[in-house]
The first five atom37 places (N, CA, C, CB, O) and aatype in JSON, in Angstrom:
{
  "aatype": [12, 16, 3, 19, 15, 19, 9, 19, 3, 15, 1, 7, 7, 2, 16, 1, 11, 19, 0, 3, 0, 9, 0, 6, 6, 12, 7, 9, 16, 0, 11, 2, 19, 16, 14, 6, 10, 16, 3, 3, 0, 11, 10, 10, 13, 10, 7, 15, 7, 16, 18, 7, 7, 11, 14, 7, 6, 11, 12, 12, 11, 13, 9, 3, 16, 7, 3, 13, 15, 7, 1, 11, 19, 0, 10, 13, 7, 16, 15, 0, 15, 10, 0, 7, 7, 5, 11, 12, 9, 2, 0, 12, 16, 3, 0, 10, 16, 11, 11, 7, 0, 16, 9, 16, 7, 3, 18, 8, 4, 1, 7, 11, 12, 10, 19, 9, 2, 17, 7, 8, 14, 2, 15, 6, 3, 10, 6, 2, 0, 11, 2, 13, 0, 1, 12, 12, 11, 11, 3],
  "atom_mask": [
    [1, 1, 1, 1, 1],
    [1, 1, 1, 1, 1],
    [1, 1, 1, 1, 1],
    [1, 1, 1, 1, 1],
    [1, 1, 1, 1, 1],
    [1, 1, 1, 1, 1],
    [1, 1, 1, 1, 1],
    [1, 1, 1, 1, 1],
    [1, 1, 1, 1, 1],
    [1, 1, 1, 1, 1],
    [1, 1, 1, 1, 1],
    [1, 1, 1, 0, 1],
    [1, 1, 1, 0, 1],
    [1, 1, 1, 1, 1],
    [1, 1, 1, 1, 1],
    [1, 1, 1, 1, 1],
    [1, 1, 1, 1, 1],
    [1, 1, 1, 1, 1],
    [1, 1, 1, 1, 1],
    [1, 1, 1, 1, 1],
    [1, 1, 1, 1, 1],
    [1, 1, 1, 1, 1],
    [1, 1, 1, 1, 1],
    [1, 1, 1, 1, 1],
    [1, 1, 1, 1, 1],
    [1, 1, 1, 1, 1],
    [1, 1, 1, 0, 1],
    [1, 1, 1, 1, 1],
    [1, 1, 1, 1, 1],
    [1, 1, 1, 1, 1],
    [1, 1, 1, 1, 1],
    [1, 1, 1, 1, 1],
    [1, 1, 1, 1, 1],
    [1, 1, 1, 1, 1],
    [1, 1, 1, 1, 1],
    [1, 1, 1, 1, 1],
    [1, 1, 1, 1, 1],
    [1, 1, 1, 1, 1],
    [1, 1, 1, 1, 1],
    [1, 1, 1, 1, 1],
    [1, 1, 1, 1, 1],
    [1, 1, 1, 1, 1],
    [1, 1, 1, 1, 1],
    [1, 1, 1, 1, 1],
    [1, 1, 1, 1, 1],
    [1, 1, 1, 1, 1],
    [1, 1, 1, 0, 1],
    [1, 1, 1, 1, 1],
    [1, 1, 1, 0, 1],
    [1, 1, 1, 1, 1],
    [1, 1, 1, 1, 1],
    [1, 1, 1, 0, 1],
    [1, 1, 1, 0, 1],
    [1, 1, 1, 1, 1],
    [1, 1, 1, 1, 1],
    [1, 1, 1, 0, 1],
    [1, 1, 1, 1, 1],
    [1, 1, 1, 1, 1],
    [1, 1, 1, 1, 1],
    [1, 1, 1, 1, 1],
    [1, 1, 1, 1, 1],
    [1, 1, 1, 1, 1],
    [1, 1, 1, 1, 1],
    [1, 1, 1, 1, 1],
    [1, 1, 1, 1, 1],
    [1, 1, 1, 0, 1],
    [1, 1, 1, 1, 1],
    [1, 1, 1, 1, 1],
    [1, 1, 1, 1, 1],
    [1, 1, 1, 0, 1],
    [1, 1, 1, 1, 1],
    [1, 1, 1, 1, 1],
    [1, 1, 1, 1, 1],
    [1, 1, 1, 1, 1],
    [1, 1, 1, 1, 1],
    [1, 1, 1, 1, 1],
    [1, 1, 1, 0, 1],
    [1, 1, 1, 1, 1],
    [1, 1, 1, 1, 1],
    [1, 1, 1, 1, 1],
    [1, 1, 1, 1, 1],
    [1, 1, 1, 1, 1],
    [1, 1, 1, 1, 1],
    [1, 1, 1, 0, 1],
    [1, 1, 1, 0, 1],
    [1, 1, 1, 1, 1],
    [1, 1, 1, 1, 1],
    [1, 1, 1, 1, 1],
    [1, 1, 1, 1, 1],
    [1, 1, 1, 1, 1],
    [1, 1, 1, 1, 1],
    [1, 1, 1, 1, 1],
    [1, 1, 1, 1, 1],
    [1, 1, 1, 1, 1],
    [1, 1, 1, 1, 1],
    [1, 1, 1, 1, 1],
    [1, 1, 1, 1, 1],
    [1, 1, 1, 1, 1],
    [1, 1, 1, 1, 1],
    [1, 1, 1, 0, 1],
    [1, 1, 1, 1, 1],
    [1, 1, 1, 1, 1],
    [1, 1, 1, 1, 1],
    [1, 1, 1, 1, 1],
    [1, 1, 1, 0, 1],
    [1, 1, 1, 1, 1],
    [1, 1, 1, 1, 1],
    [1, 1, 1, 1, 1],
    [1, 1, 1, 1, 1],
    [1, 1, 1, 1, 1],
    [1, 1, 1, 0, 1],
    [1, 1, 1, 1, 1],
    [1, 1, 1, 1, 1],
    [1, 1, 1, 1, 1],
    [1, 1, 1, 1, 1],
    [1, 1, 1, 1, 1],
    [1, 1, 1, 1, 1],
    [1, 1, 1, 1, 1],
    [1, 1, 1, 0, 1],
    [1, 1, 1, 1, 1],
    [1, 1, 1, 1, 1],
    [1, 1, 1, 1, 1],
    [1, 1, 1, 1, 1],
    [1, 1, 1, 1, 1],
    [1, 1, 1, 1, 1],
    [1, 1, 1, 1, 1],
    [1, 1, 1, 1, 1],
    [1, 1, 1, 1, 1],
    [1, 1, 1, 1, 1],
    [1, 1, 1, 1, 1],
    [1, 1, 1, 1, 1],
    [1, 1, 1, 1, 1],
    [1, 1, 1, 1, 1],
    [1, 1, 1, 1, 1],
    [1, 1, 1, 1, 1],
    [1, 1, 1, 1, 1],
    [1, 1, 1, 1, 1],
    [1, 1, 1, 1, 1],
    [1, 1, 1, 1, 1]
  ],
  "atom_positions": [
    [[-6.94, -10.2, -13.25], [-7.69, -9.86, -11.99], [-6.79, -9.9, -10.81], [-8.85, -10.82, -11.74], [-6.1, -10.9, -10.62]],
    [[-6.75, -8.94, -10.05], [-5.93, -8.9, -8.82], [-6.64, -9.51, -7.72], [-5.54, -7.51, -8.45], [-7.85, -9.67, -7.79]],
    [[-5.97, -9.87, -6.69], [-6.63, -10.58, -5.55], [-7.3, -9.73, -4.57], [-5.68, -11.38, -4.82], [-8.32, -10.1, -3.99]],
    [[-6.71, -8.52, -4.36], [-7.36, -7.51, -3.23], [-7.15, -6.07, -3.72], [-6.61, -7.68, -1.65], [-6.13, -5.78, -4.35]],
    [[-8.05, -5.21, -3.43], [-7.96, -3.9, -3.54], [-8.46, -3.2, -2.4], [-8.55, -3.51, -4.64], [-9.37, -3.7, -1.74]],
    [[-7.91, -2.01, -2.08], [-8.62, -1.17, -0.95], [-8.83, 0.23, -1.72], [-7.61, -1.0, 0.59], [-7.94, 0.88, -2.29]],
    [[-10.25, 0.57, -1.61], [-10.72, 1.75, -2.43], [-11.39, 2.56, -1.27], [-11.81, 1.35, -3.75], [-12.2, 2.04, -0.5]],
    [[-11.0, 3.88, -1.19], [-11.4, 4.79, -0.13], [-12.09, 6.21, -0.51], [-10.19, 5.04, 0.65], [-11.58, 6.86, -1.42]],
    [[-13.04, 6.62, 0.06], [-13.39, 7.92, -0.11], [-13.37, 8.69, 1.15], [-14.64, 7.99, -0.71], [-14.28, 8.51, 1.96]],
    [[-12.34, 9.6, 1.41], [-12.12, 10.16, 2.58], [-11.87, 11.73, 2.36], [-10.99, 9.43, 3.26], [-11.0, 12.13, 1.59]],
    [[-12.62, 12.51, 3.03], [-12.51, 14.08, 2.78], [-11.53, 14.63, 3.98], [-14.16, 14.9, 2.86], [-10.67, 15.44, 3.66]],
    [[-11.61, 14.27, 5.18], [-10.98, 14.59, 6.29], [-9.57, 13.99, 6.62], [0.0, 0.0, 0.0], [-8.71, 14.57, 7.29]],
    [[-9.44, 12.67, 6.03], [-8.17, 11.86, 6.33], [-8.37, 10.71, 7.2], [0.0, 0.0, 0.0], [-7.62, 9.74, 7.12]],
    [[-9.45, 10.75, 8.12], [-9.64, 9.78, 9.05], [-9.83, 8.43, 8.44], [-10.72, 10.13, 9.86], [-9.21, 7.46, 8.88]],
    [[-10.69, 8.33, 7.39], [-10.99, 7.05, 6.75], [-9.68, 6.65, 5.9], [-12.35, 7.18, 5.81], [-9.41, 5.48, 5.64]],
    [[-8.98, 7.66, 5.54], [-7.69, 7.25, 4.58], [-6.66, 6.52, 5.56], [-6.88, 8.73, 3.8], [-5.93, 5.61, 5.17]],
    [[-6.66, 6.98, 6.78], [-5.85, 6.28, 7.72], [-6.2, 4.83, 7.94], [-5.9, 6.97, 8.97], [-5.36, 3.93, 7.95]],
    [[-7.44, 4.66, 8.11], [-7.97, 3.22, 8.12], [-7.52, 2.53, 6.74], [-9.67, 3.2, 8.28], [-6.94, 1.45, 6.84]],
    [[-7.71, 2.99, 5.65], [-7.51, 2.46, 4.37], [-6.15, 2.07, 4.3], [-7.87, 3.39, 3.3], [-5.88, 0.92, 3.97]],
    [[-5.25, 2.92, 4.59], [-3.69, 2.74, 4.73], [-3.46, 1.65, 5.6], [-2.94, 4.0, 5.31], [-2.72, 0.76, 5.17]],
    [[-3.95, 1.53, 6.73], [-3.57, 0.4, 7.58], [-4.0, -0.95, 7.0], [-4.17, 0.56, 8.94], [-3.24, -1.92, 7.12]],
    [[-5.16, -1.04, 6.4], [-5.75, -2.27, 5.77], [-4.81, -2.59, 4.59], [-7.33, -2.04, 5.27], [-4.32, -3.71, 4.45]],
    [[-4.56, -1.44, 3.64], [-3.61, -1.81, 2.48], [-2.14, -2.36, 3.05], [-3.37, -0.42, 1.49], [-1.56, -3.34, 2.6]],
    [[-1.72, -1.64, 3.98], [-0.48, -2.03, 4.48], [-0.34, -3.57, 4.98], [-0.17, -1.09, 5.57], [0.68, -4.24, 4.79]],
    [[-1.54, -4.06, 5.66], [-1.71, -5.36, 6.11], [-1.64, -6.26, 4.86], [-3.05, -5.5, 6.89], [-0.96, -7.29, 4.83]],
    [[-2.41, -5.79, 3.77], [-2.58, -6.72, 2.57], [-1.29, -6.56, 1.73], [-3.94, -6.36, 1.67], [-1.1, -7.35, 0.8]],
    [[-0.44, -5.64, 1.96], [0.86, -5.51, 1.02], [0.64, -4.69, -0.34], [0.0, 0.0, 0.0], [1.31, -4.87, -1.36]],
    [[-0.32, -3.85, -0.22], [-0.78, -3.11, -1.37], [-0.86, -1.59, -1.1], [-2.14, -3.62, -1.79], [-0.52, -1.15, 0.0]],
    [[-1.28, -0.81, -2.05], [-1.59, 0.75, -1.67], [-3.03, 1.02, -1.85], [-0.76, 1.83, -2.62], [-3.63, 0.58, -2.83]],
    [[-3.59, 1.73, -0.96], [-4.93, 1.99, -1.1], [-5.29, 3.03, -2.28], [-5.39, 2.46, 0.23], [-4.38, 3.83, -2.55]],
    [[-6.22, 3.12, -2.87], [-6.64, 3.98, -3.91], [-7.89, 4.77, -3.63], [-6.83, 3.21, -5.08], [-8.94, 4.32, -3.17]],
    [[-7.63, 5.97, -3.95], [-8.72, 7.03, -3.85], [-9.86, 6.7, -4.71], [-8.2, 8.42, -4.24], [-9.61, 6.41, -5.88]],
    [[-11.1, 6.71, -4.3], [-12.22, 6.4, -5.41], [-12.37, 7.62, -6.32], [-13.72, 6.06, -4.72], [-12.38, 8.76, -5.86]],
    [[-12.46, 7.38, -7.43], [-12.81, 8.28, -8.56], [-13.93, 7.89, -9.51], [-11.64, 8.47, -9.37], [-14.27, 6.7, -9.55]],
    [[-14.52, 8.77, -10.26], [-15.59, 8.41, -11.08], [-15.16, 7.45, -12.24], [-16.22, 9.65, -11.6], [-15.97, 6.69, -12.76]],
    [[-13.91, 7.51, -12.6], [-13.44, 6.68, -13.69], [-12.68, 5.3, -13.31], [-12.52, 7.55, -14.52], [-12.27, 4.47, -14.13]],
    [[-12.59, 5.21, -11.93], [-11.96, 4.03, -11.47], [-12.66, 2.75, -11.57], [-11.62, 4.21, -10.21], [-13.83, 2.61, -11.2]],
    [[-11.86, 1.73, -12.11], [-12.4, 0.36, -12.36], [-11.43, -0.32, -11.6], [-12.53, -0.15, -13.89], [-10.26, 0.03, -11.49]],
    [[-12.12, -1.58, -10.94], [-11.36, -2.48, -10.18], [-11.99, -3.88, -10.33], [-11.28, -2.03, -8.72], [-13.2, -4.06, -10.23]],
    [[-11.12, -4.83, -10.56], [-11.66, -6.12, -10.69], [-11.12, -7.09, -9.75], [-11.47, -6.58, -11.97], [-10.98, -8.26, -10.13]],
    [[-10.79, -6.72, -8.48], [-10.13, -7.46, -7.53], [-11.17, -8.58, -7.07], [-9.61, -6.53, -6.36], [-12.38, -8.39, -7.11]],
    [[-10.57, -9.74, -6.64], [-11.55, -10.56, -6.02], [-12.18, -10.22, -4.81], [-11.07, -11.66, -5.84], [-13.32, -10.54, -4.47]],
    [[-11.3, -9.52, -4.12], [-11.73, -8.89, -2.6], [-11.64, -7.56, -2.67], [-10.82, -9.32, -1.32], [-10.54, -7.03, -2.87]],
    [[-12.57, -6.96, -2.55], [-12.47, -5.26, -2.25], [-12.81, -4.98, -0.98], [-13.43, -4.32, -3.13], [-13.77, -5.46, -0.38]],
    [[-11.95, -4.11, -0.54], [-12.16, -3.36, 0.72], [-12.58, -1.96, 0.22], [-10.81, -3.32, 1.7], [-11.79, -1.18, -0.32]],
    [[-14.09, -1.68, 0.49], [-14.54, -0.34, 0.23], [-14.79, 0.58, 1.52], [-15.8, -0.46, -0.58], [-15.51, 0.17, 2.44]],
    [[-14.21, 1.77, 1.55], [-14.36, 2.44, 2.79], [-14.63, 3.86, 2.62], [0.0, 0.0, 0.0], [-14.1, 4.44, 1.67]],
    [[-15.52, 4.6, 3.55], [-15.96, 5.86, 3.44], [-16.27, 6.52, 4.61], [-16.94, 5.9, 2.69], [-16.83, 5.99, 5.57]],
    [[-15.88, 7.82, 4.52], [-16.38, 8.69, 5.95], [-17.89, 8.62, 5.86], [0.0, 0.0, 0.0], [-18.55, 8.16, 4.94]],
    [[-18.31, 9.16, 6.97], [-19.74, 9.37, 7.1], [-20.03, 10.85, 7.01], [-20.28, 8.79, 8.42], [-19.41, 11.72, 7.63]],
    [[-21.09, 11.06, 6.11], [-21.41, 12.44, 5.9], [-22.86, 12.51, 5.96], [-20.85, 13.0, 4.6], [-23.53, 12.16, 4.98]],
    [[-23.43, 12.96, 7.07], [-24.74, 13.12, 7.34], [-25.37, 11.61, 7.44], [0.0, 0.0, 0.0], [-26.49, 11.41, 6.98]],
    [[-24.73, 10.71, 7.96], [-25.1, 9.42, 8.17], [-25.04, 8.64, 6.74], [0.0, 0.0, 0.0], [-25.54, 7.52, 6.65]],
    [[-24.45, 9.23, 5.68], [-24.34, 8.5, 4.62], [-22.83, 8.35, 4.06], [-25.23, 9.05, 3.68], [-21.9, 9.06, 4.44]],
    [[-22.76, 7.43, 3.2], [-21.16, 7.4, 2.54], [-21.0, 8.52, 1.63], [-20.8, 6.0, 1.6], [-21.97, 9.13, 1.2]],
    [[-19.7, 8.84, 1.31], [-19.41, 9.85, 0.42], [-20.03, 9.63, -0.97], [0.0, 0.0, 0.0], [-20.21, 8.51, -1.45]],
    [[-20.38, 10.83, -1.63], [-20.84, 10.74, -3.03], [-20.03, 10.0, -4.02], [-20.99, 12.01, -3.53], [-20.58, 9.22, -4.8]],
    [[-18.77, 10.19, -4.02], [-17.96, 9.47, -4.87], [-18.1, 8.09, -4.76], [-16.7, 9.8, -4.71], [-18.29, 7.4, -5.75]],
    [[-17.98, 7.5, -3.37], [-18.15, 6.18, -3.21], [-19.52, 5.6, -3.65], [-17.9, 5.9, -1.86], [-19.56, 4.48, -4.15]],
    [[-20.59, 6.3, -3.5], [-21.92, 5.8, -4.02], [-22.01, 5.84, -5.53], [-23.07, 6.64, -3.44], [-22.66, 4.98, -6.12]],
    [[-21.44, 6.71, -6.1], [-21.3, 6.73, -7.51], [-20.56, 5.47, -8.08], [-20.56, 7.98, -7.89], [-21.01, 4.79, -9.0]],
    [[-19.36, 5.22, -7.42], [-18.47, 4.16, -7.83], [-19.4, 2.76, -7.74], [-17.07, 4.15, -6.8], [-19.38, 1.91, -8.63]],
    [[-20.18, 2.66, -6.58], [-20.99, 1.57, -6.33], [-22.07, 1.47, -7.34], [-21.52, 1.64, -5.0], [-22.29, 0.46, -8.01]],
    [[-22.74, 2.6, -7.39], [-24.07, 2.55, -8.54], [-23.54, 2.28, -9.9], [-24.97, 4.06, -8.67], [-24.26, 1.68, -10.7]],
    [[-22.27, 2.7, -10.27], [-21.94, 2.29, -11.68], [-21.02, 1.05, -11.94], [-21.28, 3.44, -12.32], [-20.6, 0.76, -13.06]],
    [[-20.76, 0.37, -10.82], [-19.89, -0.86, -10.86], [-20.66, -2.08, -10.97], [0.0, 0.0, 0.0], [-21.85, -2.11, -10.67]],
    [[-19.97, -3.17, -11.42], [-20.47, -4.53, -11.53], [-19.75, -5.24, -10.34], [-20.16, -5.22, -13.01], [-18.53, -5.41, -10.25]],
    [[-20.76, -5.64, -9.39], [-20.14, -6.44, -8.2], [-20.74, -7.76, -8.15], [-20.35, -5.76, -6.8], [-20.75, -8.38, -7.09]],
    [[-21.21, -8.21, -9.16], [-21.88, -9.62, -9.28], [-20.75, -10.52, -8.94], [-22.53, -9.98, -10.82], [-19.64, -10.48, -9.48]],
    [[-21.2, -11.53, -7.75], [-20.31, -12.42, -7.37], [-19.04, -12.08, -6.78], [0.0, 0.0, 0.0], [-18.2, -12.97, -6.62]],
    [[-18.78, -10.78, -6.41], [-17.6, -10.28, -5.79], [-17.75, -10.25, -4.28], [-17.26, -8.92, -6.32], [-18.83, -10.02, -3.73]],
    [[-16.6, -10.51, -3.63], [-16.55, -10.26, -2.12], [-16.22, -9.03, -1.87], [-15.65, -11.06, -1.4], [-15.28, -8.54, -2.5]],
    [[-16.97, -8.17, -0.81], [-16.75, -6.83, -0.41], [-16.67, -6.61, 1.07], [-17.78, -6.03, -0.94], [-17.65, -6.76, 1.79]],
    [[-15.5, -6.25, 1.52], [-15.5, -5.84, 3.02], [-15.52, -4.41, 3.25], [-14.3, -6.35, 3.73], [-14.73, -3.68, 2.66]],
    [[-16.39, -3.96, 4.11], [-16.71, -2.48, 4.15], [-15.89, -1.98, 5.48], [-18.47, -2.18, 4.24], [-15.49, -2.69, 6.4]],
    [[-15.75, -0.61, 5.34], [-15.02, 0.05, 6.44], [-15.38, 1.34, 6.49], [-13.59, -0.03, 6.36], [-15.9, 1.81, 5.47]],
    [[-15.21, 2.1, 7.5], [-15.54, 3.6, 7.61], [-15.19, 4.12, 8.97], [0.0, 0.0, 0.0], [-14.91, 3.39, 9.92]],
    [[-15.23, 5.39, 9.0], [-15.14, 6.1, 10.23], [-16.39, 7.24, 10.36], [-13.67, 6.78, 10.28], [-17.03, 7.61, 9.38]],
    [[-16.6, 7.69, 11.58], [-17.67, 8.71, 11.84], [-17.55, 9.38, 13.24], [-19.07, 8.04, 11.71], [-16.84, 8.87, 14.1]],
    [[-18.24, 10.48, 13.47], [-18.15, 11.25, 14.63], [-18.89, 10.18, 15.61], [-18.87, 12.82, 14.49], [-18.35, 9.85, 16.66]],
    [[-20.01, 9.69, 15.27], [-20.8, 8.66, 16.18], [-20.98, 7.39, 15.67], [-22.13, 9.08, 16.5], [-21.17, 7.23, 14.47]],
    [[-20.93, 6.41, 16.49], [-21.06, 5.03, 16.19], [-22.41, 4.79, 15.43], [-20.98, 4.21, 17.5], [-22.38, 4.11, 14.4]],
    [[-23.48, 5.27, 15.86], [-24.78, 5.16, 15.13], [-24.78, 5.68, 13.79], [-25.83, 5.84, 15.84], [-25.36, 5.04, 12.92]],
    [[-24.19, 6.78, 13.52], [-24.23, 7.43, 12.11], [-23.12, 6.57, 11.32], [0.0, 0.0, 0.0], [-23.25, 6.53, 10.1]],
    [[-22.16, 5.97, 11.83], [-21.35, 5.08, 11.04], [-22.08, 3.65, 10.62], [0.0, 0.0, 0.0], [-21.98, 3.19, 9.49]],
    [[-22.73, 3.11, 11.54], [-23.58, 1.99, 11.2], [-24.7, 2.34, 10.17], [-24.21, 1.46, 12.47], [-25.1, 1.44, 9.43]],
    [[-25.2, 3.5, 10.08], [-26.09, 3.82, 9.23], [-25.47, 3.97, 7.97], [-26.77, 4.88, 9.62], [-26.14, 3.68, 6.98]],
    [[-24.21, 4.4, 7.83], [-23.36, 4.58, 6.61], [-23.11, 3.1, 6.07], [-21.9, 5.4, 6.97], [-23.3, 2.8, 4.89]],
    [[-22.71, 2.28, 6.92], [-22.36, 0.89, 6.5], [-23.43, 0.33, 5.96], [-21.9, 0.03, 7.54], [-23.28, -0.37, 4.96]],
    [[-24.7, 0.54, 6.52], [-25.84, -0.19, 6.11], [-26.28, 0.29, 4.77], [-26.94, -0.08, 7.1], [-26.81, -0.55, 4.04]],
    [[-26.16, 1.53, 4.32], [-26.49, 2.11, 3.11], [-25.64, 1.58, 2.17], [-26.45, 3.52, 3.11], [-26.13, 1.25, 1.09]],
    [[-24.08, 1.39, 2.43], [-23.28, 0.65, 1.45], [-23.63, -0.84, 1.22], [-21.87, 0.73, 1.86], [-23.6, -1.37, 0.11]],
    [[-23.96, -1.43, 2.33], [-24.42, -2.83, 2.44], [-25.63, -2.91, 1.29], [-24.98, -3.19, 4.07], [-25.54, -3.64, 0.3]],
    [[-26.63, -2.15, 1.56], [-27.82, -2.1, 0.74], [-27.46, -1.94, -0.88], [-28.73, -0.87, 1.27], [-27.89, -2.7, -1.75]],
    [[-26.62, -0.84, -1.13], [-26.45, -0.59, -2.57], [-25.54, -1.76, -3.14], [-25.77, 0.88, -2.83], [-25.69, -2.11, -4.32]],
    [[-24.65, -2.33, -2.35], [-23.87, -3.33, -2.94], [-24.58, -4.72, -3.2], [-22.7, -3.51, -2.09], [-24.45, -5.38, -4.23]],
    [[-25.24, -5.02, -2.27], [-26.25, -6.27, -2.29], [-27.03, -6.17, -3.51], [-27.28, -6.33, -1.0], [-27.05, -7.16, -4.24]],
    [[-27.67, -5.15, -3.84], [-28.49, -5.01, -5.0], [-27.73, -5.02, -6.2], [-29.25, -3.84, -4.96], [-28.33, -5.31, -7.24]],
    [[-26.42, -4.74, -6.24], [-25.44, -4.9, -7.28], [-24.83, -6.38, -7.4], [-24.33, -3.89, -7.02], [-23.98, -6.66, -8.25]],
    [[-25.32, -7.28, -6.52], [-24.79, -8.58, -6.62], [-23.61, -8.97, -5.75], [0.0, 0.0, 0.0], [-23.15, -10.1, -5.87]],
    [[-23.11, -8.12, -4.86], [-21.86, -8.31, -4.06], [-22.3, -9.11, -2.96], [-21.16, -6.96, -3.56], [-23.47, -9.21, -2.59]],
    [[-21.2, -9.74, -2.4], [-21.42, -10.58, -1.12], [-20.58, -9.95, -0.02], [-20.98, -12.16, -1.32], [-19.36, -10.03, -0.05]],
    [[-21.16, -9.4, 0.84], [-20.45, -8.62, 2.01], [-20.07, -9.42, 2.93], [-21.23, -7.62, 2.68], [-20.83, -10.03, 3.69]],
    [[-18.61, -9.48, 2.92], [-17.96, -10.48, 3.98], [-17.62, -9.9, 5.41], [-16.57, -11.04, 3.4], [-17.08, -10.56, 6.3]],
    [[-17.97, -8.67, 5.52], [-17.7, -8.2, 6.9], [-17.74, -6.66, 6.87], [0.0, 0.0, 0.0], [-17.94, -6.06, 5.82]],
    [[-17.55, -6.03, 8.07], [-17.43, -4.53, 8.09], [-16.72, -4.15, 9.5], [-18.97, -3.79, 7.94], [-16.8, -4.79, 10.54]],
    [[-16.04, -3.02, 9.28], [-15.33, -2.45, 10.33], [-15.46, -1.03, 10.49], [-14.03, -2.76, 10.21], [-15.25, -0.34, 9.49]],
    [[-15.79, -0.46, 11.59], [-16.01, 1.03, 11.72], [-15.42, 1.43, 12.91], [-17.46, 1.47, 11.72], [-15.42, 0.67, 13.88]],
    [[-14.84, 2.69, 12.95], [-14.17, 3.14, 14.25], [-14.51, 4.62, 14.18], [-12.47, 2.83, 14.36], [-14.97, 5.16, 13.18]],
    [[-14.2, 5.29, 15.48], [-14.57, 6.85, 15.44], [-13.45, 7.62, 14.57], [-14.61, 7.54, 17.07], [-12.33, 7.17, 14.35]],
    [[-13.92, 8.76, 14.14], [-13.06, 9.71, 13.39], [-13.14, 10.95, 14.07], [0.0, 0.0, 0.0], [-14.21, 11.28, 14.59]],
    [[-12.2, 11.64, 14.14], [-12.18, 13.17, 14.69], [-13.14, 13.97, 13.55], [-10.37, 13.91, 14.74], [-13.08, 13.78, 12.34]],
    [[-13.97, 14.82, 14.19], [-14.65, 16.06, 13.51], [-14.81, 17.02, 14.35], [-15.93, 15.85, 12.94], [-15.42, 16.93, 15.41]],
    [[-14.12, 18.25, 13.81], [-13.96, 19.42, 14.62], [-13.47, 19.16, 15.88], [-15.13, 20.11, 14.76], [-12.28, 18.85, 15.96]],
    [[-14.23, 19.22, 17.04], [-13.76, 18.98, 18.36], [-14.07, 17.67, 19.01], [-14.25, 19.96, 19.17], [-13.73, 17.41, 20.16]],
    [[-14.74, 16.83, 18.22], [-15.32, 15.55, 18.59], [-14.35, 14.44, 18.3], [-16.62, 15.31, 17.85], [-13.84, 14.43, 17.18]],
    [[-14.03, 13.51, 19.17], [-13.15, 12.4, 18.92], [-11.61, 12.66, 18.63], [-13.7, 11.71, 17.81], [-10.94, 11.95, 17.89]],
    [[-11.16, 13.71, 19.28], [-9.66, 13.93, 19.11], [-8.86, 12.82, 19.31], [-9.15, 14.9, 19.98], [-9.04, 12.12, 20.31]],
    [[-7.93, 12.55, 18.41], [-6.95, 11.36, 18.64], [-7.42, 10.12, 17.95], [0.0, 0.0, 0.0], [-6.76, 9.09, 18.07]],
    [[-8.61, 10.13, 17.16], [-9.24, 9.16, 16.45], [-9.04, 9.3, 14.95], [-10.62, 9.17, 16.8], [-9.09, 10.44, 14.48]],
    [[-8.83, 8.32, 14.17], [-8.64, 6.99, 14.52], [-7.12, 6.91, 15.29], [-8.78, 6.06, 13.15], [-6.15, 7.48, 14.81]],
    [[-7.07, 6.21, 16.4], [-5.88, 6.06, 17.15], [-5.01, 4.8, 16.84], [-6.25, 6.07, 18.54], [-5.46, 4.02, 16.0]],
    [[-3.95, 4.55, 17.37], [-3.2, 3.22, 17.21], [-4.03, 1.97, 17.38], [-2.09, 3.15, 18.22], [-3.95, 1.05, 16.57]],
    [[-4.79, 1.95, 18.4], [-5.69, 0.77, 18.61], [-6.72, 0.49, 17.54], [-6.41, 0.95, 19.87], [-6.99, -0.65, 17.16]],
    [[-7.33, 1.7, 17.05], [-8.25, 1.63, 16.04], [-7.48, 1.1, 14.84], [-8.93, 2.96, 15.8], [-7.98, 0.14, 14.25]],
    [[-6.32, 1.59, 14.38], [-5.72, 1.07, 13.22], [-5.16, -0.26, 13.35], [-4.73, 1.92, 12.79], [-5.03, -0.93, 12.33]],
    [[-4.82, -0.72, 14.45], [-4.49, -2.06, 14.77], [-5.74, -2.94, 14.5], [-4.02, -2.16, 16.25], [-5.61, -3.93, 13.78]],
    [[-6.86, -2.64, 15.0], [-8.19, -3.32, 14.76], [-8.54, -3.41, 13.32], [-9.32, -2.59, 15.48], [-9.18, -4.39, 12.92]],
    [[-8.17, -2.44, 12.46], [-8.39, -2.35, 11.15], [-7.43, -3.44, 10.33], [-8.16, -0.86, 10.76], [-7.78, -3.97, 9.28]],
    [[-6.35, -3.66, 10.91], [-5.46, -4.58, 10.42], [-5.88, -5.97, 10.72], [-4.17, -4.31, 10.93], [-5.8, -6.89, 9.9]],
    [[-6.36, -6.09, 11.96], [-7.02, -7.46, 12.35], [-8.25, -7.87, 11.48], [-7.53, -7.41, 13.86], [-8.55, -9.04, 11.21]],
    [[-8.92, -6.75, 11.07], [-10.14, -6.96, 10.33], [-9.55, -7.43, 8.99], [-11.11, -5.62, 10.21], [-9.94, -8.51, 8.53]],
    [[-8.69, -6.74, 8.38], [-8.15, -7.04, 7.07], [-7.82, -8.59, 7.1], [-6.82, -6.11, 6.74], [-8.22, -9.36, 6.22]],
    [[-7.07, -8.99, 8.17], [-6.44, -10.41, 8.08], [-7.61, -11.37, 8.12], [-5.38, -10.74, 9.32], [-7.52, -12.43, 7.5]],
    [[-8.92, -11.01, 8.95], [-9.94, -11.88, 9.02], [-10.52, -12.0, 7.68], [-10.9, -11.5, 10.01], [-10.82, -13.12, 7.27]],
    [[-10.72, -10.9, 6.89], [-11.49, -10.83, 5.62], [-10.61, -11.56, 4.64], [-11.81, -9.3, 5.15], [-11.23, -12.18, 3.78]],
    [[-9.16, -11.62, 4.59], [-8.4, -12.29, 3.69], [-8.56, -13.85, 3.66], [-7.08, -11.93, 3.94], [-8.37, -14.57, 2.68]],
    [[-8.93, -14.26, 4.93], [-9.03, -15.77, 5.33], [-10.24, -16.37, 4.57], [-9.24, -15.98, 7.0], [-10.27, -17.56, 4.24]],
    [[-11.15, -15.56, 4.34], [-12.49, -16.02, 3.74], [-12.29, -16.57, 2.34], [-13.54, -14.83, 3.67], [-13.25, -16.98, 1.69]]
  ]
}
């Protein structure tokens, strides 16, 4: 069993940047979520972009088919709007809680979409993601 894993579902690259910042802080490499991915880390960082106020389909399939009983999960994501991002985080929280996970925290920042939020996630967003990772590791 590994200590920490970072798993991400990112279509446009915004959430991948956040995942890479978190993984760098943890001294590991972020993994793209795939249907066949299995992970037994004690602490999972799960991240997704926001698509119509929802997490990515690959991430939700990973959650639906995984066993998270007694596992700590920290959530992160990006979206064009903060409200949409919170809705996405809530959907992941609900699904993971039903699967037995303990949600230790969440982090969300803006991500660019078309002409909205150019420059995000920016260096401040990524530094905040690293701070989030350090806080989650302490638990």
